[in-house]
C-alpha positions in Angstrom: -70.6 38.4 35.2 -71.9 41.6 33.7 -71.8 44.8 35.6 -74.3 47.7 35.3 -73.2 50.4 32.9 -73.0 54.1 33.9 -76.2 54.8 32.0 -78.1 52.0 33.9 -76.8 53.6 37.2 -78.1 57.0 36.2 -74.7 58.6 35.2 -74.1 60.8 32.2 -71.3 62.9 30.7 -72.3 66.6 31.0 -71.7 69.2 28.2 -68.5 71.2 28.6 -70.5 74.4 29.0 -72.1 73.1 32.2 -70.4 74.1 35.5 -67.0 72.7 36.3 -65.4 72.0 39.6 -61.9 71.8 37.9 -59.9 71.4 34.7 -57.4 68.6 34.4 -54.1 69.0 32.5 -50.9 66.9 32.0 -47.8 69.1 32.1 -46.0 68.9 28.6 -42.6 67.3 28.8 -42.2 65.0 25.7 -39.7 66.6 23.4 -40.8 64.5 20.4 -44.2 66.1 20.5 -42.7 69.5 19.9 -39.4 68.6 18.1 -36.9 71.3 19.0 -39.4 73.8 20.2 -41.0 72.6 23.5 -39.5 75.5 25.5 -41.5 77.9 23.3 -44.7 76.2 24.3 -44.4 76.9 28.1 -45.2 80.6 28.1 -48.5 80.1 26.2 -49.4 77.0 28.1 -48.8 78.9 31.4 -51.0 81.8 30.1 -53.7 79.2 29.5 -53.4 78.0 33.1 -53.3 81.5 34.4 -56.6 82.2 32.7 -58.2 78.9 33.8 -57.1 79.6 37.4 -59.2 82.8 37.4 -62.2 80.6 36.6 -61.9 77.3 38.4 -59.4 74.9 40.1 -56.7 73.5 37.8 -55.4 70.0 38.5 -52.1 69.1 36.8 -50.5 65.7 36.4 -46.7 65.8 36.7 -44.2 63.0 36.6 -42.3 63.9 39.8 -41.4 66.7 42.2 -38.8 68.1 39.9 -41.4 68.6 37.1 -43.7 70.2 39.7 -41.0 72.7 40.6 -40.3 73.4 36.9 -44.1 74.0 36.3 -44.4 76.3 39.3 -41.5 78.4 38.0 -43.2 78.9 34.7 -46.6 79.6 36.3 -45.0 82.2 38.7 -43.3 83.9 35.7 -46.8 84.2 34.1 -48.4 85.5 37.3 -50.8 82.6 37.7 -52.7 82.2 41.0 -51.0 79.1 42.4 -53.6 78.8 45.2 -56.0 77.6 42.4 -53.5 75.0 41.1 -53.2 71.4 42.5 -50.4 69.1 41.3 -50.8 65.3 41.2 -47.7 63.0 40.8 -49.2 60.9 38.0 -46.5 60.2 35.5 -47.6 60.6 31.8 -46.1 59.9 28.4 -47.5 63.0 26.8 -49.6 66.2 27.4 -52.9 65.4 25.6 -55.2 65.2 28.6 -58.4 65.4 26.6 -57.6 62.0 25.2 -55.9 60.1 28.1 -57.5 62.0 31.0 -60.5 61.2 33.1 -64.0 61.1 31.5 -66.1 62.2 34.5 -69.7 61.2 34.6 -72.2 62.4 37.2 -75.4 61.2 38.8 -77.3 64.3 39.8 -80.1 62.5 41.7 -77.6 60.8 44.0 -75.1 63.6 44.0 -72.3 61.2 42.8 -69.4 61.4 40.4 -67.5 58.5 38.7 -64.9 58.1 36.0 -65.0 56.1 32.8 -61.5 54.7 32.0 -61.5 54.0 28.3 -58.6 52.2 26.7 -56.0 54.5 25.1 -53.7 53.6 22.3 -52.2 57.0 21.3 -54.5 57.4 18.2 -54.0 54.0 16.7 -50.6 53.1 18.2 -49.0 56.1 16.4 -46.8 57.2 19.3 -45.8 54.5 21.7 -45.2 54.1 24.6 -48.5 55.2 26.1 -48.8 52.9 29.1 -48.5 55.7 31.6 -51.2 57.8 29.9 -53.5 54.8 29.7 -53.8 54.5 33.5 -54.3 58.2 34.3 -58.1 58.0 34.8 -57.8 55.2 37.3 -55.1 57.0 39.3 -57.3 60.0 39.6 -60.3 57.9 40.6 -58.2 56.4 43.4 -57.2 59.8 44.6 -60.8 60.8 44.7 -62.1 57.4 46.0 -64.8 57.3 43.4 -66.0 54.4 41.1 -64.3 53.6 37.8 -66.0 52.0 34.8 -64.0 50.0 32.3 -65.6 49.7 28.8 -62.4 48.0 27.5 -62.5 49.6 24.1 -60.4 52.5 22.7 -61.9 55.9 23.0 -60.5 59.5 23.1 -62.1 62.6 24.6 -61.4 64.7 21.6 -63.4 62.3 19.4 -66.7 63.0 21.1 -68.8 66.2 21.6 -71.9 66.5 23.8 -75.0 68.8 24.0 -75.8 67.7 27.6 -79.3 66.7 26.5 -78.7 63.2 25.3 -76.9 63.8 22.0 -73.3 62.9 21.2 -71.6 64.0 18.0 -68.5 62.2 16.5 -66.8 61.3 13.3 -66.5 58.1 11.3 -63.0 59.0 10.2 -61.8 58.5 13.8 -64.2 56.1 15.6 -64.5 53.7 12.6 -60.8 53.7 11.8 -59.5 50.1 12.0 -56.6 51.3 14.2 -59.0 51.8 17.1 -61.5 49.0 17.5 -61.4 46.8 14.4 -63.5 44.1 16.1 -66.5 46.4 16.5 -69.2 47.5 14.0 -70.6 51.1 14.0 -73.7 49.9 15.8 -71.6 48.2 18.5 -69.5 51.4 19.0 -72.8 53.4 19.3 -73.9 51.0 22.1 -70.7 51.6 24.0 -71.1 55.4 23.6 -74.7 55.3 24.8 -74.1 53.0 27.8 -70.9 54.6 29.1 -71.5 58.3 28.3 -75.2 58.1 29.3 -76.5 59.5 26.0 -79.5 58.6 23.8 -78.4 59.6 20.3 -75.2 59.4 18.2 -74.8 61.7 15.3 -71.9 61.1 12.8 -70.0 63.3 10.4 -67.3 61.8 8.2 -64.4 64.1 8.0 -61.6 65.6 10.1 -59.2 68.4 9.0 -56.0 68.0 7.1 -52.9 67.5 9.4 -54.9 66.0 12.2 -53.0 62.9 13.4 -55.9 61.7 15.4 -57.7 60.7 12.2 -60.3 63.4 12.5 -61.3 64.4 16.1 -64.6 66.3 16.3 -63.0 68.9 18.6 -61.2 70.4 15.5 -64.3 70.7 13.4 -67.7 70.9 15.2 -68.6 72.1 18.8 -71.8 72.4 20.7 -72.2 75.8 22.3 -75.7 75.0 23.7 -78.1 72.1 23.4 -79.1 72.8 19.8 -76.4 75.1 18.4 -73.1 74.0 16.8 -70.1 76.0 15.6 -68.6 74.3 12.6 -65.4 75.4 10.8 -65.7 76.2 7.1 -62.9 76.8 4.7 -63.7 79.7 2.3 -60.8 79.1 0.0 -61.9 76.6 -2.6 -58.4 75.6 -3.5 -57.5 74.7 0.1 -57.5 71.0 0.8 -59.9 71.4 3.7 -62.6 73.0 1.6 -64.5 69.9 0.3 -64.0 68.0 3.6 -65.7 70.7 5.6 -68.4 71.3 3.0 -69.2 67.6 3.2 -69.5 67.8 7.0 -71.7 70.9 6.7 -74.1 69.1 4.4 -74.3 66.2 6.9 -75.0 68.6 9.8 -77.9 70.1 7.8 -79.6 66.7 7.6 -79.4 65.9 11.3 -82.3 66.1 13.8 -82.0 66.2 17.6 -84.0 64.0 19.9 -86.8 66.6 20.0 -87.0 66.6 16.2 -85.3 70.0 15.8 -82.7 70.8 13.2 -79.3 71.9 14.5 -78.7 75.6 14.5 -75.5 75.7 12.5 -73.1 78.6 12.8 -70.1 78.9 10.5 -66.7 79.6 12.0 -63.8 80.5 9.7 -60.6 78.5 9.4 -57.3 80.2 10.0 -54.7 80.6 7.3 -52.8 77.3 6.8 -50.2 76.9 9.5 -47.1 74.8 8.4 -43.9 73.9 10.1 -41.0 72.2 8.3 -43.3 71.8 5.3 -45.9 70.0 7.4 -49.6 71.2 7.4 -50.7 71.5 11.1 -54.3 71.0 12.3 -54.9 74.6 13.2 -58.5 75.3 14.0 -60.5 77.8 16.0 -62.9 75.0 17.0 -60.3 73.7 19.4 -61.5 76.2 22.1 -62.0 75.2 25.7 -65.1 76.3 27.6 -64.3 77.2 31.3 -66.6 78.5 33.9 -65.9 82.2 33.2 -63.9 82.1 29.9 -63.8 80.5 26.5 -60.2 80.1 25.6 -59.6 80.1 21.9 -56.4 79.3 20.0 -55.3 82.0 17.6 -52.7 81.8 14.8 -51.4 85.3 14.0 -53.7 85.8 11.0 -56.6 88.1 10.0 -59.3 85.5 10.8 -58.4 85.5 14.5 -60.6 88.5 15.4 -63.5 87.3 13.3 -63.4 83.9 15.0 -63.2 85.4 18.5 -66.2 87.7 17.7 -68.4 84.8 16.5 -67.6 82.7 19.5 -68.3 85.5 21.9 -71.8 85.9 20.4 -72.7 82.4 21.7 -71.2 82.8 25.2 -72.7 86.1 26.5 -72.0 85.0 30.2 -68.4 84.2 29.5 -65.4 86.2 28.3 -63.8 84.9 25.1 -60.0 85.0 25.4 -57.6 84.4 22.5 -54.2 82.9 23.2 -51.6 82.5 20.6 -51.4 78.8 19.7 -48.9 79.0 16.8 -46.1 77.3 18.9 -48.5 74.8 20.6 -50.1 73.6 17.3 -46.7 72.2 16.2 -47.6 69.5 18.7 -50.7 68.8 16.5 -53.2 69.9 19.1 -54.3 73.0 21.0 -56.2 74.1 24.2 -59.1 71.7 24.0 -56.8 68.7 23.2 -54.7 69.6 26.3 -57.5 69.8 28.8 -60.3 67.8 30.3 -63.1 69.2 32.4 -64.3 67.9 35.8 -68.0 68.7 36.1 -69.7 69.8 39.3 -72.4 67.3 40.5 
């Protein structure tokens, strides 16, 4: 028996810059994700939540009541508005809610919300176990008593970017990697994206940035800021290993056309200086910003390009305040604010 897809039922995945009813997070607790430094992450993570809570409700997955109390202590230290924070006892393996969290789709005509629960395998089975993370979307749907769709293929929220007008942008380095869905062709993957995210068009770039253990998530390289404008990171230093990768993506973006036939309006965003830890290149990027209702929260890296990046991003969000939060400690976990969060749209 075949069930109707979200697209057939009138659902679609809104752009991140559309109105949210909440932001979802999973409280960080896995020491192996920040070897030896997880305690340094909490002040910056709590500052992220404090900012979000001034803009919208914040829903946080925690493993148990003890973790909830621990989280509350950190949020109180930071002065976060706890009346805007809701905790859900949903045990997780790790903190990367963009990838294991709920993919909310909405049907505006019927004023309905649902969740797509993609399979999750920790970026190609790199970091087992991930069984707890894999069921998070269904647990949230049960709490909300809303429908769940099961595509039964591997997909991660950080690998897809939306303009809210029928276009989805992604990367071949991630979605066509044999460690995700080796049984599917590019065309078959496109059909899943179209049917379960409710879009009309899939645009592909090839590359991710060096140090990205997700095999090239789009949320580290190219982001929609409105329906026809993308910010894309560009490395200016020709001797940097990201230079040619990002130039290649840039040339691909220039060839793209939207559904209405328009070219993309492409805005260049600088890359920060290389961030390394114990000799390892980390995937530091200003593109990993999170768009909340009142703010755009941008990772910064204690370098000269921070202010330039914040200024560029602010130009494209005149109705929101751009806030930079130091991500130097967080990026040791190989992700930043966008990787840690997943928006819940308003219907």
